[in-house]
N, C-alpha and C positions, 0 to 999 in steps of 0.2 A: 408820610411814609415815604420812602426813598426805595427804588429798585436796584436789586443789586448788579452792577453792571457786568460781572462775571456771568451771571446766571442768564442776561439777556444777551449776553455774546455766545453763549453756549447754546441757549435755544436758536439764535439764530444761524450758528454752524449746524445743528442738527438739522434743522427745514432745509438749509440749503443741500445737506448730503442726502436727506429723502428726496427731494426734488430731484436730483441729480440722478441717484439710482432709478427713480421711476422713468425718467427721460430715457435712460440707457436701455432698462428692460425692454420699452416699448420699440424702441428706434431698432433695437439688434434683433428682436422678432420680425421685424418689418422689412430689413434692407439685409441682404446676404453680403453685400461689400464691406460690412461693419465690423470692426473687431474689438474687443472690450479687453481692458486692462483694470488694475486697480485706478478708482477715481480718474478714468479716460475712456473717451470712445473715439476709434478712428476709421476713418475712411479711408481707403487705398485701395487701390488698383493697378494690381502688377506695380512695376516700378516706375509709377507715375506719381504727379503729387499728393499730397494728402490733405486731409481734413481731420482737423484734430479737436474736441472739446475735450477740455481738462479743467477738472475741480480744484482749485488752488486750497492751499491749507486756511484761507481767509474766509472759503465759501464762496466765492467768487467763480463764476463759469470764463472760461479764457478760449476764444474759439480762434484757432490758428490756420493759415494754409501755410504747408512748405511744400518746396518745390520737389521735381522729381529727382531720384539720386541718379549722375550721370557722369563718365569721366568725359565725355565728349563735349556735353554745353550745360552751362550751369546759368541758372538765374541771376539776377543782379542782387538778391537777398535771399538770407536764409530761412525767413518767414515772414510774412504778411499775418498782422493781427488785426483780426475782424471786428472783435471786440471782446470787453470783458466788462463782467459786472452779474450783481445776484440776479438771476434768470430764476423763474420756475419752469416746471416740466413743460406746460402748456406752451410758455414763451419760446423756449429752444425750439419745440417741436414745430411752431410754427414759422419759426426763421430757418429752419433744416434745409425747404426747398430752394430758397436762397442760395443759401450756403453750398449746396450741391451743384447749383446753376454756374457760382464763381469758381468753384471748384473744377466744374469742365473746362469753365473759360481760361483758368488759368493754365490748366493742361493744355490747350490748345496753343495758346501763346507763348507759352515758354517750352514747348516741344520742337525738335529738330523737325520733324513730319508733319507737324500740327499745320492746319490751314483753318488759323482763326477769321471769323468775321469781322468787320470793322468795330461791331456792337461789344463784342470781346475783347478786343484790342482796347477800346475807349473804357469798358468797365475793370478791366487790369490797370490801366493809366490811371484812374479815379482811385481806384483801393490802393494805389502806390503813393498817391500823390495825399490821401488825406487819411490813410491808416497808418499806424505803428508798424515800422520795418524794422528787422534785425539783420544788420549786415555784418560779415565776417566773425561770427560767431559772439556778437556782442548781444546784450538784453533787446528785449523791444523797446525802441524809443518811440514816442508819438512823432508824428510828421508835422515841420513846422505851420503847415496849413491848417491840420486840425485845432493846433494850439490859437493861433491867429482867428480861426472862424470862432472859435468857442469865445476868445476874448471878446471880441467885437460883437457878437450874439448878447453876452453878459451886458456890455455895456450901454448896447441899441434895447436893451429891456430896462437895463435901470434908468437909463435917463430917458424921459418923455420927450424932451426937444430933441435928441438925437432919434428917436422911434420915429418922431414927425419927420425930420429931414429926411430919411430913409424912404418913408411913404412918399414925401414929394420928391425924391429921384427916382421912385420905380415909376411916379406918375411921368415925370418927363422924359423916362425912357418909352412909356408907351405912346407917347404925342411922338416922339422923334420916329419911333417904327411907322405910325401914320404917316406922317409926314416923307418918309423915306419912299412910302408905297404910292403916295399921290405923285410924289417928282418921278419916280418911275415909270410914270403912264399906267397905273394900275387901277382905274377910279373905281371899278365895282368893288375889288378888293379892300380898296382904302374906305371905301362908303361901308362896306361891312366891319371894319375895324373900328371906324367910326360909331358907329351905332351900338356895337360891343362896350366899347368905352363910356359913351353916354348912358348906357342902360346897367353898367356897373356902378356908375355914381350913384 
């Protein structure tokens, strides 16, 4: 007996819509800065950057950070796609605090009068380097780094010999750090690192 693919996809879309609406209901009750729209939840604070949760027609939830609207200063991108995929209400709520921290960091980094910390600058550089960006009104394209890392991970996991090579490479890196600490005349720290490395084996 075969399953009807249309019924399966309809069921998946229905579940995705119910989960997203549940997420929107709970979050809009708890956060005054949120604004509900059809199949979307938006966090914006005045003219600052915006965090947008959007339900795509396929049932995937897309999480975007959009820069502040200003004539004086523009960010280098139109939006950063934090993630996209099928998520439950629980998964979306668990990621909300991190997304709001990313929104605050993005606001500090991209505003004229923002005073970002070095961690916020580093976080936004990491997001720009590893996430999909939209520049000049074009659609969101995955970053080259995320594509390469995904290919490397897939290749390493598929090939046991390469996975072994990665493990050996990491071991060599730990030994190199140990040797560098010993060379820099930090015998106590080098001894502790050596003890930790020996205990890990």
